[in-house]
C-alpha positions as CSV (number, residue, x, y, z in Angstrom):
1,M,31.0,10.8,0.2
2,N,31.4,12.2,3.8
3,L,28.2,14.1,3.4
4,F,26.4,11.0,2.3
5,L,27.7,9.0,5.3
6,C,26.6,11.8,7.7
7,L,23.1,11.7,6.1
8,L,23.1,7.9,6.4
9,T,23.7,8.2,10.1
10,A,21.2,11.0,10.7
11,G,18.5,9.3,8.6
12,A,18.6,6.1,10.6
13,L,16.9,8.0,13.5
14,V,13.3,7.8,12.3
15,T,11.0,9.4,14.8
16,I,8.4,7.6,16.8
17,S,5.9,10.3,16.1
18,R,6.1,9.8,12.4
19,S,5.6,6.1,12.8
20,L,2.6,6.7,14.9
21,L,1.2,9.1,12.3
22,W,1.5,6.4,9.6
23,R,-0.5,4.0,11.8
24,I,-3.2,6.5,12.6
25,R,-3.7,7.7,9.0
26,S,-3.2,4.4,7.2
27,Q,-4.6,1.1,8.5
28,P,-5.1,-2.2,6.8
29,A,-8.7,-2.8,5.6
30,K,-10.8,-5.0,7.9
31,V,-11.1,-8.6,6.6
32,N,-12.6,-11.7,8.1
33,E,-9.8,-14.2,7.9
34,T,-12.0,-17.1,9.1
35,E,-14.3,-16.5,6.1
36,N,-11.3,-16.4,3.8
37,V,-10.1,-19.7,5.1
38,S,-13.6,-21.1,4.4
39,R,-13.5,-19.7,0.8
40,I,-10.2,-21.3,0.1
41,R,-11.4,-24.6,1.5
42,D,-14.4,-24.4,-0.8
43,L,-12.2,-23.6,-3.8
44,K,-10.2,-26.7,-3.1
45,A,-13.4,-28.7,-3.0
46,I,-14.7,-27.4,-6.3
47,K,-11.4,-26.9,-8.3
48,E,-12.1,-30.0,-10.4
49,R,-15.6,-28.7,-11.2
50,H,-14.7,-25.5,-12.8
51,E,-11.7,-23.7,-14.5
52,T,-12.3,-20.4,-12.6
53,A,-12.1,-22.1,-9.2
54,A,-8.9,-23.9,-10.2
55,T,-7.2,-20.8,-11.5
56,L,-8.1,-18.7,-8.5
57,L,-6.9,-21.5,-6.2
58,E,-3.6,-21.7,-8.1
59,L,-3.1,-17.9,-7.7
60,V,-3.7,-18.3,-3.9
61,D,-1.6,-21.4,-3.4
62,K,1.4,-20.4,-5.6
63,D,1.7,-16.6,-5.9
64,G,-0.1,-15.9,-2.7
65,A,1.7,-18.5,-0.5
66,G,-1.7,-19.7,0.7
67,A,-3.6,-16.4,0.9
68,W,-4.6,-13.3,-1.1
69,P,-3.3,-10.6,-1.1
70,P,0.0,-12.6,-1.2
71,K,1.9,-13.3,2.0
72,A,5.4,-11.9,2.1
73,N,8.0,-12.8,4.7
74,H,10.9,-10.4,4.9
75,E,12.8,-12.1,7.6
76,S,13.2,-15.9,7.0
77,W,15.4,-15.8,3.9
78,P,18.3,-18.0,3.0
79,I,21.5,-16.5,4.5
80,A,23.0,-15.6,1.2
81,L,20.1,-13.3,0.4
82,R,19.7,-11.4,3.7
83,P,22.2,-8.6,2.9
84,Y,19.9,-7.2,0.2
85,K,17.4,-6.0,2.7
86,D,20.0,-4.5,5.0
87,I,21.6,-2.6,2.1
88,Y,18.3,-1.1,0.9
89,L,17.4,0.0,4.4
90,E,20.8,1.5,5.1
91,L,20.9,3.5,1.8
92,I,17.3,4.6,1.5
93,V,17.9,7.7,3.6
94,L,20.3,8.9,0.9
95,L,17.8,8.6,-1.9
96,P,15.3,11.5,-1.2
97,T,16.2,15.1,-0.9
98,A,14.0,17.9,0.4
99,E,15.3,20.4,-2.2
100,P,15.7,18.8,-5.6
101,S,18.3,20.5,-7.8
102,R,17.8,21.6,-11.4
103,D,21.6,21.5,-12.0
104,D,22.5,18.5,-14.2
105,D,26.0,18.3,-12.9
106,M,25.0,18.3,-9.3
107,N,22.3,15.7,-9.9
108,N,24.8,13.5,-11.7
109,E,27.2,13.8,-8.9
110,R,24.6,12.9,-6.3
111,R,23.3,9.9,-8.4
112,N,26.8,8.7,-9.0
113,Q,27.6,8.7,-5.3
114,Y,24.5,6.8,-4.5
115,R,25.1,4.2,-7.2
116,S,28.8,3.9,-6.2
117,L,27.9,3.2,-2.6
118,M,25.3,0.7,-3.5
119,R,27.7,-1.1,-5.8
120,K,30.3,-1.1,-3.0
121,L,28.0,-2.6,-0.4
122,L,26.6,-5.2,-2.8
123,E,30.0,-6.3,-3.8
124,E,31.2,-6.5,-0.2
125,R,28.2,-8.4,1.2
126,I,26.7,-10.4,-1.6
127,N,28.2,-13.7,-2.7
128,I,26.9,-14.0,-6.3
129,A,27.6,-17.7,-6.7
130,Q,25.6,-18.4,-3.5
131,V,22.7,-16.2,-4.7
132,D,22.7,-18.0,-8.1
133,A,22.8,-21.4,-6.5
134,T,19.9,-20.5,-4.1
135,M,17.7,-19.2,-6.9
136,A,18.5,-22.2,-9.2
137,T,17.5,-24.6,-6.4
138,V,14.1,-23.0,-6.2
139,E,13.7,-22.9,-9.9
140,S,14.3,-26.7,-10.0
141,G,11.3,-27.1,-7.8
142,N,12.9,-27.4,-4.4
143,W,11.1,-24.8,-2.1
144,D,12.1,-26.4,1.2
145,A,14.7,-23.8,2.1
146,F,13.0,-20.9,0.5
147,P,9.2,-21.0,1.1
148,R,6.8,-19.0,-1.1
149,D,6.1,-16.2,1.4
150,A,9.9,-15.6,1.8
151,Y,10.4,-15.7,-1.9
152,N,7.7,-13.0,-2.3
153,G,9.5,-10.8,0.2
154,F,12.8,-11.2,-1.6
155,Y,11.1,-10.4,-4.9
156,A,9.9,-7.1,-3.4
157,C,13.4,-6.3,-2.0
158,V,15.2,-6.9,-5.3
159,A,12.6,-5.0,-7.2
160,V,12.9,-1.9,-5.0
161,C,16.7,-2.1,-5.0
162,R,16.6,-2.0,-8.8
163,H,14.2,1.0,-8.8
164,A,16.4,2.8,-6.3
165,Y,19.5,2.1,-8.3
166,R,17.8,3.1,-11.6
167,W,16.8,6.6,-10.3
168,A,19.5,7.1,-7.6
169,T,17.7,10.2,-6.3
170,I,14.2,11.2,-5.4
171,P,12.6,13.3,-6.8
172,V,13.3,12.0,-10.2
173,V,15.5,14.4,-12.2
174,K,15.9,15.1,-15.9
175,V,19.4,13.6,-16.3
176,A,18.0,10.3,-15.0
177,Q,15.0,10.4,-17.3
178,R,17.3,11.0,-20.3
179,E,19.1,7.7,-19.7
180,K,18.3,5.0,-22.2
181,V,20.2,2.0,-20.6
182,V,21.3,1.4,-17.1
183,D,24.2,-1.0,-16.3
184,F,23.0,-2.7,-13.1
185,P,25.4,-4.4,-10.7
186,Q,25.6,-8.2,-11.1
187,E,24.1,-8.6,-7.6
188,L,20.9,-7.0,-8.9
189,D,20.9,-8.7,-12.3
190,V,21.6,-12.3,-11.3
191,P,18.5,-13.0,-9.2
192,W,16.1,-10.9,-11.3
193,P,15.6,-13.4,-14.2
194,Y,14.9,-16.2,-11.8
195,L,12.3,-14.1,-10.0
196,Q,10.7,-12.9,-13.3
197,R,10.5,-16.5,-14.7
198,T,8.8,-17.7,-11.5
199,F,6.1,-15.1,-11.9
200,G,6.0,-15.3,-15.7
201,V,6.8,-11.7,-16.5
202,T,9.6,-10.3,-18.6
203,A,10.2,-6.6,-17.8
204,E,13.4,-5.2,-16.4
205,S,11.3,-3.0,-14.1
206,G,9.2,-4.0,-11.1
207,N,5.5,-4.3,-11.1
208,N,2.5,-3.8,-8.8
209,T,2.8,-7.3,-7.3
210,A,6.5,-7.0,-6.5
211,N,6.8,-3.3,-5.6
212,V,3.4,-2.9,-3.8
213,L,1.7,-6.1,-2.7
214,H,4.9,-7.9,-1.7
215,N,6.1,-4.9,0.2
216,F,3.7,-5.5,3.0
217,D,4.8,-8.0,5.7
218,E,2.7,-10.4,7.7
219,R,1.6,-7.7,10.1
220,G,0.4,-5.5,7.2
221,E,3.3,-3.0,7.5
222,R,5.2,-1.7,4.5
223,V,8.9,-2.7,4.7
224,Y,10.7,-0.8,2.0
225,K,9.8,2.9,2.2
226,I,11.0,5.5,-0.2
227,N,11.0,8.9,1.6
228,V,12.7,8.1,4.9
229,G,13.6,11.3,6.7
230,M,11.3,13.6,4.7
231,S,8.4,15.6,6.1
232,D,5.3,14.1,7.6
233,L,3.3,15.4,4.6
234,I,5.5,13.4,2.2
235,T,5.8,10.2,4.3
236,S,2.1,10.0,5.1
237,S,1.1,10.7,1.5
238,E,3.4,7.8,0.4
239,E,2.0,5.5,3.0
240,V,-1.6,6.2,2.3
241,F,-1.2,5.9,-1.4
242,F,0.5,2.5,-1.5
243,R,-1.7,1.1,1.2
244,M,-4.7,1.9,-1.0
245,F,-3.6,-0.7,-3.5
246,Y,-2.9,-3.3,-0.9
247,N,-6.3,-2.7,0.8
248,V,-8.0,-3.1,-2.6
249,E,-6.7,-6.6,-2.9
250,L,-7.6,-7.4,0.7
251,L,-11.2,-6.5,-0.2
252,A,-11.0,-8.0,-3.7
253,F,-10.4,-11.6,-2.7
254,P,-14.0,-12.2,-1.5
255,I,-15.2,-10.7,-4.8
256,Y,-13.0,-13.1,-6.8
257,Y,-14.6,-15.9,-4.9
258,E,-18.1,-14.6,-5.5
259,M,-17.3,-14.3,-9.2
260,V,-16.3,-18.0,-9.3
261,R,-19.5,-19.0,-7.5
262,A,-21.7,-16.9,-9.6
263,I,-20.3,-18.4,-12.8
264,I,-20.6,-21.9,-11.5
265,Y,-24.3,-21.4,-10.4
266,F,-25.1,-19.8,-13.8
267,D,-23.6,-22.8,-15.6
268,D,-25.6,-25.1,-13.4
269,D,-28.8,-23.1,-14.3
270,D,-29.3,-22.2,-10.6
271,K,-30.3,-18.6,-11.3
272,S,-31.4,-17.9,-7.7
273,S,-28.0,-18.7,-6.2
274,C,-26.3,-16.9,-9.1
275,L,-28.3,-13.8,-8.3
276,N,-27.3,-14.0,-4.6
277,H,-23.6,-14.0,-5.5
278,I,-24.0,-11.1,-8.0
279,E,-25.8,-9.1,-5.3
280,N,-22.9,-9.8,-3.0
281,I,-20.4,-8.6,-5.7
282,S,-22.3,-5.4,-6.2
283,L,-22.3,-4.7,-2.5
284,R,-18.6,-5.5,-2.1
285,V,-17.5,-3.5,-5.1
286,R,-19.2,-0.5,-3.7
287,H,-17.4,-0.9,-0.4
288,L,-14.0,-1.5,-2.2
289,L,-14.3,1.6,-4.3
290,L,-14.6,3.7,-1.2
291,I,-10.9,3.0,-0.6
292,F,-10.2,5.3,-3.5
293,Y,-12.9,7.8,-2.8
294,E,-11.8,8.3,0.8
295,N,-8.1,8.2,0.3
296,L,-7.2,9.7,-3.1
297,T,-7.9,13.2,-1.8
298,E,-5.8,16.3,-1.1
299,S,-6.1,15.8,2.7
300,R,-4.8,12.2,2.5
301,V,-2.4,12.2,-0.5
302,S,-1.2,15.7,-1.0
303,H,-1.2,17.1,-4.5
304,S,2.0,19.1,-3.8
305,V,4.2,16.1,-3.0
306,W,2.7,13.1,-4.8
307,L,4.2,13.7,-8.3
308,S,7.8,14.3,-7.0
309,Y,8.0,12.0,-4.0
310,V,5.5,9.2,-4.5
311,Q,5.0,8.5,-8.2
312,G,8.5,8.9,-9.6
313,F,10.2,6.0,-7.8
314,Q,7.8,3.5,-9.5
315,G,8.6,4.7,-13.0
316,W,11.3,3.1,-15.2
317,G,11.8,4.4,-18.8
318,V,15.0,2.6,-19.7
319,G,15.6,-0.7,-21.6
320,R,18.0,-3.0,-23.2
321,M,18.7,-4.8,-26.5
322,V,16.7,-8.0,-27.0
323,D,17.4,-10.0,-30.2
324,G,18.9,-7.0,-31.9
325,E,16.0,-4.7,-31.0
326,F,16.0,-2.0,-28.3
327,I,13.1,-2.6,-25.8
328,K,12.1,0.1,-23.4
329,Y,10.2,-0.8,-20.3
330,D,7.8,1.2,-18.3
331,G,7.1,1.3,-14.6
332,L,4.0,0.6,-12.5
333,S,0.5,1.6,-13.6
334,G,-3.0,1.5,-12.1
335,N,-3.8,-0.6,-15.1
336,H,-1.7,-3.4,-13.5
337,V,-4.1,-3.8,-10.5
338,L,-5.6,-7.2,-10.6
339,F,-9.0,-6.2,-9.2
340,F,-9.9,-4.0,-12.2
341,Q,-8.6,-6.5,-14.7
342,A,-10.7,-9.2,-13.1
343,L,-13.8,-7.1,-12.8
344,D,-13.6,-6.1,-16.5
345,A,-13.1,-9.8,-17.4
346,F,-16.1,-10.9,-15.4
347,L,-18.3,-8.3,-16.9
348,G,-17.1,-9.2,-20.4
349,I,-15.3,-5.9,-21.0
350,N,-12.2,-6.2,-23.2
351,R,-9.0,-5.5,-21.3
352,Y,-6.9,-2.3,-21.7
353,L,-3.4,-3.8,-21.7
354,S,-1.9,-5.3,-24.9
355,D,-0.7,-8.9,-24.9
356,E,2.9,-7.7,-24.9
357,N,2.3,-5.5,-21.8
358,M,0.4,-8.3,-20.0
359,T,3.4,-10.5,-20.4
360,R,5.8,-7.8,-19.3
361,Y,4.1,-6.6,-16.2
362,I,1.3,-9.0,-15.1
363,P,2.2,-12.3,-13.3
364,V,1.1,-15.3,-15.3
365,N,-1.3,-16.6,-12.7
366,Q,-3.1,-13.3,-12.6
367,R,-3.3,-13.4,-16.3
368,K,-4.8,-17.0,-16.2
369,L,-7.4,-15.9,-13.7
370,C,-8.5,-13.0,-15.9
371,L,-8.6,-15.2,-19.0
372,A,-10.8,-17.7,-17.2
373,L,-13.2,-15.1,-15.9
374,K,-13.5,-13.6,-19.4
375,K,-13.9,-17.0,-21.0
376,H,-16.8,-17.9,-18.7
377,S,-18.4,-14.4,-18.5
378,F,-22.1,-15.0,-18.9
379,R,-23.3,-11.5,-19.3
380,D,-24.0,-11.9,-23.1
381,K,-25.9,-15.1,-22.4
382,L,-28.6,-13.4,-20.2
383,K,-32.0,-13.4,-21.8
384,G,-35.7,-13.4,-21.0
385,C,-37.5,-12.6,-17.8
386,S,-35.8,-15.3,-15.8
387,D,-32.5,-13.4,-16.1
388,M,-33.8,-9.9,-15.6
389,Q,-32.8,-9.6,-12.0
390,I,-29.3,-10.9,-12.7
391,E,-29.0,-8.5,-15.6
392,D,-30.2,-5.5,-13.5
393,E,-27.6,-6.3,-10.8
394,I,-24.8,-6.6,-13.3
395,K,-25.9,-3.2,-14.7
396,K,-25.5,-1.8,-11.2
397,I,-21.9,-3.1,-11.0
398,V,-21.1,-1.6,-14.4
399,N,-22.6,1.7,-13.4
400,Q,-20.4,1.7,-10.2
401,L,-17.4,1.1,-12.4
402,R,-18.3,3.8,-14.8
403,V,-18.8,6.3,-11.9
404,F,-15.5,5.3,-10.5
405,R,-13.6,5.7,-13.8
406,A,-15.2,9.1,-14.4
407,A,-14.3,10.2,-10.8
408,H,-10.8,8.8,-11.2
409,R,-10.3,10.7,-14.4
410,A,-11.2,13.9,-12.7
411,R,-9.1,13.3,-9.6
412,V,-5.9,12.1,-11.1
413,I,-5.2,15.0,-13.4
414,P,-4.7,17.6,-10.6
415,Y,-2.0,15.3,-9.2
416,L,-0.2,15.1,-12.6
417,E,-0.5,18.8,-13.3
418,Q,1.6,19.8,-10.2
419,P,4.8,21.7,-11.0
420,A,7.9,19.5,-10.9
421,P,10.6,21.7,-12.7
422,E,13.4,19.3,-11.8
423,R,12.0,16.7,-14.2
424,L,10.5,16.1,-17.6
425,I,6.8,15.3,-17.8
426,M,6.4,11.7,-16.9
427,T,3.9,9.1,-15.6
428,A,5.2,5.9,-13.9
429,G,3.3,3.6,-16.3
430,K,3.9,5.6,-19.5
431,S,7.4,7.0,-18.8
432,V,8.4,10.4,-20.2
433,L,5.6,12.1,-22.1
434,E,7.5,15.2,-23.0
435,G,9.4,15.4,-26.3
436,P,10.0,17.5,-29.4
437,T,6.4,17.5,-30.4
438,V,5.0,17.7,-26.9
439,S,6.2,20.5,-24.5
440,G,3.4,21.8,-22.2
441,I,1.8,19.8,-19.4
442,K,-1.7,20.2,-20.8
443,E,-0.6,18.8,-24.2
444,A,1.4,16.0,-22.6
445,L,-1.5,14.9,-20.3
446,K,-4.0,15.1,-23.2
447,V,-3.0,11.6,-24.3
448,L,-3.5,10.2,-20.8
449,D,-6.9,11.9,-20.5
450,E,-8.0,10.6,-23.8
451,M,-7.0,7.1,-22.7
452,M,-9.1,7.4,-19.6
453,A,-12.0,8.8,-21.6
454,N,-11.8,5.9,-24.0
455,R,-11.8,3.4,-21.1
456,L,-14.8,5.1,-19.7
457,R,-16.6,4.7,-23.1
458,E,-15.7,1.0,-23.2
459,T,-17.2,0.4,-19.7
460,V,-20.7,-0.5,-20.8
């Protein structure tokens, strides 16, 4: 324990140079907030006219705390909840190690020490009865003392605390992957069902909304980092990678609005206005996809560190008994990103995730938006010369998506193929891929590659 406390003290001294490097390499995408305010005002004016406008506005007002991507306040929490943030930030320096061990006994000792210290701090600083009362008050509909943006910030904090406790060391190691069930402290279990019910999801693990989107504060800074104290290569790769997904939603909100307007104008038989919005979508999609093209590169997110230090924390791979049946939950996946689900729905492309996984990992108001966009997709209604220009523009959008999915398939495999001898073959969204019938990395990733190839074929 003395070694851990020494590391805790040393790790608190995060250098200014590293902080500056993050800012230089990873900046929020540029958005016009005034235009977004106008879009939201327009959605309020037309919400009674169309289901898509109402569902997008509900997502913004409720889950987003009045904006999208969602606002998240990590400071103004009820007093009973504030120690959670302090505990995560105090202990995070103990989670990563520069030299992961392959010795199971050493890894168990390290993980047991981390969990023991987290349990101790949670027990000393958290009043479970007060936490329960606070969450129950919000669930009853009283948001006065716990506004939506603060609730979002707390959701992120509890989610990352649970992921930190689940793995108890980074990089992820084999003994952790072999666990089937994790006995979480009450302090992490009591608020979790409240949070999950609010967002309409059921998994024991976190999700893209909680772990990624809500992890950015009102200044656009990530609050709960993973690899504190590690090399610049690791910390900058982590920062760039997760900011990509936040920036995607920054640029996606105007696209969601354009989708709503295009659908409404098509239903009104105003083909000229519909075409204008489809052209805007095509232009904005091209700009959004540049986020991946420019950042998911070796120079920005290093192949050598991503698998061990960036991806692993977001995995899960453990479960619990539900109605007499063992249910295993997975971690975060690119398939959870709202933008791609919404774009598929708008284009009339069937979704990838099953109903079960949608309910486990995708917040209900995001599901509602995608269902509304799919329901009102007009692509299969286009006919004749009068719709030719609209059809041509939609084909351009589909082609952009096909090119992206082909490029993503080629880019992601080199990241997953990197050697990580301390762990079993695993993806965050699919958990452990290695088993009695699958041993080599090539064979394990073949399933994932086939999934991406199938998705590419479906993108037509």
